[in-house]
C-alpha positions in Angstrom: 30.9 0.3 -33.9 31.5 -3.3 -33.1 28.2 -5.2 -32.7 29.7 -7.2 -29.8 29.8 -3.9 -27.8 26.1 -3.6 -27.7 23.6 -5.9 -25.9 19.9 -6.2 -25.7 18.4 -7.9 -22.6 14.7 -9.1 -22.5 13.3 -11.3 -19.8 13.3 -15.0 -20.7 10.1 -16.4 -19.5 7.1 -14.2 -19.6 3.6 -14.6 -18.1 0.9 -13.0 -20.1 -0.6 -9.9 -18.4 2.7 -8.8 -16.9 5.1 -5.9 -17.7 8.3 -7.1 -18.9 11.7 -5.3 -18.3 14.3 -4.7 -21.0 17.5 -2.8 -21.3 20.2 -2.0 -23.9 23.9 -1.5 -22.8 26.7 -0.3 -25.2 30.3 0.8 -24.9 30.9 3.3 -27.9 29.4 6.7 -28.5 28.5 6.3 -32.2 24.8 5.7 -31.8 22.5 8.4 -33.1 19.0 6.9 -32.6 17.2 3.8 -31.5 14.1 2.6 -33.5 11.7 0.1 -31.7 9.3 -2.5 -33.2 7.2 -5.0 -31.2 5.1 -7.8 -32.5 2.9 -9.8 -30.1 3.5 -7.5 -27.2 0.9 -4.7 -26.5 3.2 -1.6 -26.1 6.4 -0.2 -24.7 4.9 1.3 -21.6 7.9 3.0 -19.9 11.5 4.1 -20.8 14.3 4.5 -18.1 17.1 7.0 -18.2 15.1 9.5 -20.3 15.1 13.3 -19.8 12.0 14.8 -18.3 9.2 15.7 -20.8 10.0 12.9 -23.3 7.1 11.0 -24.8 7.2 7.5 -23.4 5.0 6.3 -26.3 7.6 7.3 -28.9 9.1 4.4 -30.9 12.2 6.6 -31.8 14.7 7.8 -29.2 17.6 10.1 -30.1 20.8 9.7 -28.1 20.3 13.3 -26.9 17.1 12.3 -25.1 19.1 10.3 -22.6 20.1 11.5 -19.3 23.3 9.4 -19.4 25.0 7.6 -22.1 25.6 3.8 -22.5 22.3 2.6 -20.9 18.6 2.6 -22.0 15.9 0.6 -20.2 12.2 0.2 -20.0 9.3 -2.2 -19.8 7.0 -3.8 -22.3 3.3 -4.4 -21.6 1.5 -7.7 -22.3 -2.0 -8.9 -22.0 -3.7 -12.2 -21.4 -5.0 -13.9 -24.4 -7.1 -17.2 -25.1 -3.7 -18.7 -26.4 -1.6 -20.5 -23.9 1.5 -20.1 -25.9 1.8 -16.7 -27.8 4.8 -15.8 -29.9 6.1 -12.2 -29.6 9.3 -10.4 -30.9 11.1 -7.3 -29.9 13.4 -5.5 -32.4 15.6 -2.5 -31.8 17.3 -0.8 -34.8 20.4 1.2 -33.7 21.2 4.0 -36.2 24.8 5.0 -36.1 26.2 8.5 -36.7 27.8 7.3 -40.0 24.4 6.1 -41.2 25.1 2.3 -40.6 22.6 0.1 -38.7 22.9 -2.6 -36.1 19.7 -4.9 -35.7 19.1 -6.3 -32.2 16.3 -8.9 -32.0 14.8 -11.1 -29.3 11.9 -13.5 -29.7 9.8 -14.9 -26.8 6.9 -17.1 -25.9 4.3 -15.5 -23.7 2.9 -18.1 -21.4 -0.3 -18.5 -19.5 -2.6 -21.2 -18.1 -6.4 -21.4 -18.3 -8.5 -23.1 -15.7 -11.7 -24.9 -16.6 -14.1 -26.7 -14.4 -15.3 -29.9 -16.0 -19.1 -29.8 -15.5 -19.8 -33.6 -16.2 -21.8 -34.2 -13.1 -24.2 -32.1 -11.1 -25.0 -34.7 -8.5 -22.3 -36.8 -6.8 -23.0 -39.9 -4.5 -19.8 -39.9 -2.2 -20.2 -43.6 -1.6 -19.6 -44.2 -5.3 -17.3 -41.3 -6.1 -15.3 -39.2 -3.7 -14.3 -36.8 -6.6 -16.6 -33.8 -6.3 -14.9 -31.6 -8.9 -12.5 -32.1 -11.8 -10.3 -29.2 -12.9 -8.6 -28.9 -16.3 -5.5 -26.8 -16.7 -4.4 -25.8 -20.3 -1.1 -24.2 -20.6 2.5 -24.5 -19.2 2.8 -22.0 -16.4 2.9 -23.2 -12.7 -0.4 -22.5 -11.2 -1.5 -21.8 -7.6 -5.2 -22.4 -6.8 -7.5 -20.8 -4.2 -10.9 -22.3 -3.4 -13.6 -20.0 -1.9 -16.5 -21.6 -0.2 -19.7 -19.4 -0.4 -21.5 -18.7 2.8 -24.7 -20.4 1.7 -22.8 -23.5 0.7 -24.1 -26.5 2.8 -20.9 -28.3 2.3 -17.9 -26.6 4.0 -14.2 -26.4 3.6 -12.7 -26.9 7.1 -9.3 -27.5 8.7 -9.6 -30.9 10.5 -9.7 -30.5 14.4 -6.6 -32.7 14.8 -4.6 -30.4 12.5 -5.9 -27.3 14.3 -4.9 -28.8 17.6 -1.4 -29.7 16.3 -0.8 -26.2 15.0 -2.1 -24.7 18.3 0.4 -26.8 20.5 3.2 -26.1 18.0 2.6 -22.3 18.2 2.2 -22.4 22.1 5.7 -24.2 22.4 7.3 -21.9 19.7 6.0 -18.7 21.3 7.2 -19.9 24.7 10.6 -20.7 23.3 11.0 -17.3 21.5 10.2 -15.5 24.7 12.8 -17.4 26.6 15.2 -16.6 23.8 14.4 -12.9 24.1 15.3 -13.0 27.8 18.6 -14.9 27.0 19.6 -12.6 24.1 18.4 -9.1 24.9 20.7 -7.7 22.2 18.6 -9.5 19.5 15.2 -8.4 21.1 14.1 -6.4 18.0 14.7 -9.5 15.6 12.9 -11.9 18.1 10.0 -9.5 18.4 9.4 -9.7 14.6 8.8 -13.4 14.8 6.8 -13.1 18.1 4.5 -10.5 16.6 4.1 -12.7 13.5 3.1 -15.7 15.3 1.0 -14.1 18.0 -0.8 -11.7 15.7 -0.9 -13.5 12.3 -4.0 -11.7 11.0 -2.3 -8.2 11.6 0.5 -8.8 9.3 0.1 -8.6 5.5 3.1 -9.6 3.3 3.8 -5.8 2.8 3.6 -5.0 6.4 6.0 -7.7 7.3 8.5 -6.6 4.7 8.2 -3.0 5.8 8.6 -3.7 9.5 11.3 -6.2 9.3 13.4 -4.9 6.3 15.4 -2.2 8.2 15.9 -4.4 11.2 17.1 -7.6 9.3 19.2 -5.6 6.8 22.3 -5.3 9.0 21.5 -8.3 11.2 24.7 -10.5 11.9 24.0 -12.8 14.8 26.7 -14.7 16.6 26.9 -18.5 16.4 25.3 -19.2 19.8 22.2 -17.3 18.8 22.0 -19.0 15.5 22.1 -22.4 17.2 19.6 -21.6 20.0 17.2 -19.9 17.5 17.2 -23.0 15.2 16.8 -25.3 18.2 13.8 -23.2 19.3 11.9 -24.2 16.1 13.3 -27.7 16.0 12.1 -28.4 19.6 8.6 -26.8 18.9 8.2 -29.2 15.9 9.3 -32.4 17.7 7.5 -31.6 21.0 4.2 -31.7 19.0 4.9 -35.0 17.1 1.5 -34.8 15.4 2.7 -31.8 13.4 5.1 -34.1 11.6 2.5 -36.8 10.9 -0.5 -34.5 10.3 1.1 -31.5 8.5 4.8 -31.7 7.5 4.9 -35.1 6.0 1.7 -34.8 4.2 2.6 -31.4 2.9 6.0 -32.9 1.6 4.2 -35.8 -0.1 1.6 -33.3 -1.6 4.3 -31.0 -3.1 6.2 -34.0 -4.6 3.1 -35.4 -6.2 1.9 -32.0 -7.5 5.3 -31.0 -9.0 4.7 -33.0 -12.1 1.5 -31.1 -12.9 2.9 -27.7 -11.7 -0.4 -27.1 -10.0 -0.7 -26.4 -6.3 -3.6 -25.9 -3.8 -2.9 -23.0 -1.6 -4.6 -24.8 1.3 -3.9 -28.5 0.7 -4.6 -29.4 4.3 -8.3 -28.5 4.2 -11.1 -31.1 4.0 -14.5 -31.1 2.6 -17.1 -31.7 5.3 -20.3 -33.2 4.1 -23.2 -33.5 6.6 -25.6 -36.4 6.8 -28.2 -36.1 4.0 -25.6 -34.2 1.8 -26.2 -30.9 0.4 -25.1 -28.2 -2.1 -21.4 -27.6 -2.5 -21.0 -24.1 -3.9 -18.1 -21.6 -4.4 -15.5 -20.2 -6.7 -12.0 -21.2 -7.8 -9.3 -18.7 -8.3 -5.9 -19.2 -9.7 -2.5 -17.4 -10.4 0.0 -18.0 -13.1 3.5 -18.2 -11.9 6.9 -18.3 -13.6 10.4 -18.5 -12.0 13.0 -16.4 -13.5 15.6 -13.9 -12.3 12.8 -12.7 -9.9 10.0 -14.9 -8.8 6.9 -13.6 -10.6 3.3 -14.1 -9.5 0.5 -12.8 -11.8 -2.7 -11.1 -10.7 -5.4 -13.4 -9.5 -7.8 -14.5 -12.1 -11.5 -13.6 -11.8 -12.2 -17.2 -11.0 -14.7 -19.9 -12.1 -17.9 -20.6 -10.2 -18.8 -24.2 -9.3 -22.0 -25.8 -8.0 -22.6 -29.5 -7.3 -25.1 -31.4 -5.2 -23.6 -34.1 -3.0 -25.6 -37.1 -1.8 -24.6 -38.8 1.5 -26.3 -41.1 4.0 -23.8 -40.2 6.8 -21.5 -37.4 7.9 -18.4 -37.6 5.6 -15.0 -35.9 5.4 -12.9 -35.9 2.2 -9.4 -34.4 2.0 -9.6 -31.6 -0.5 -6.8 -33.1 -2.6 -9.0 -36.1 -3.1 -12.4 -34.3 -3.5 -10.9 -31.8 -6.2 -8.9 -33.4 -8.8 -6.5 -31.3 -11.0 -5.6 -32.5 -14.5 -2.9 -30.8 -16.9 -3.7 -30.8 -20.7 -0.6 -31.0 -22.8 -0.8 -29.0 -26.1 
């Protein structure tokens, strides 16, 4: 058997804690068995294209165990470790019918990032220092960060009123435009209703609900050119009618994303502000984060358990600090 006729695939970039797909493809029928060996991974947790009753924990697969020839797939389990960069390897030994062996080998780095709140100050005077919290990130993965404000926290995370107002005016204009569009294009009513329901009832739709309800409708959706233009203009007009949306939301978001790209760390709600009452008070909550890696399929890890924070803030007057100024994120290179 020509070694070029057999190929082992394993995902390139791997976040610790996820299950990683692999597969083997070959063209000839000379293979008798596959022997698997892993190092740095937890276990092979699943095989695909295997006959019913096969023990998925086995490290040896006979060609007779396959439902169909020329393909064997599966997934490998990993777990999160205290090491931001962990080496791992996957080796498959193909035993041919004539007794010869072909070795397939892939090595990978398993990535993760750890978040640490720097507890260098328990009391902050906002007149002297607007940074209430410092966060260190150790590792290489992109990270999305959520900040939960405890109910008993005297200092709150809020969306500024001017931004709320800009969003409300934008949505009012957009929903009105979509309703007019529905009257003008009754043939596309189902598609327009997806967007209307999303903007009119945002709390109802989870990501899963949205995918389930829109998937079948959008699968064969092929609009004409007039509808495409009018649909785009509906959003364009809603943005430009509410000019504050550009100045208060869109441009600051673009600037924030550009400035955060170098650190590969993003707040999920960068438009929030920290509202400090006159006299100050306790700022208390928990910070969560998710590791992200982009590969053939965008992968988002499970949310971390989070880290609790508590800091007392002094202020002689009411004070509002944008969250991206009040909470600073630092990336530690290793």
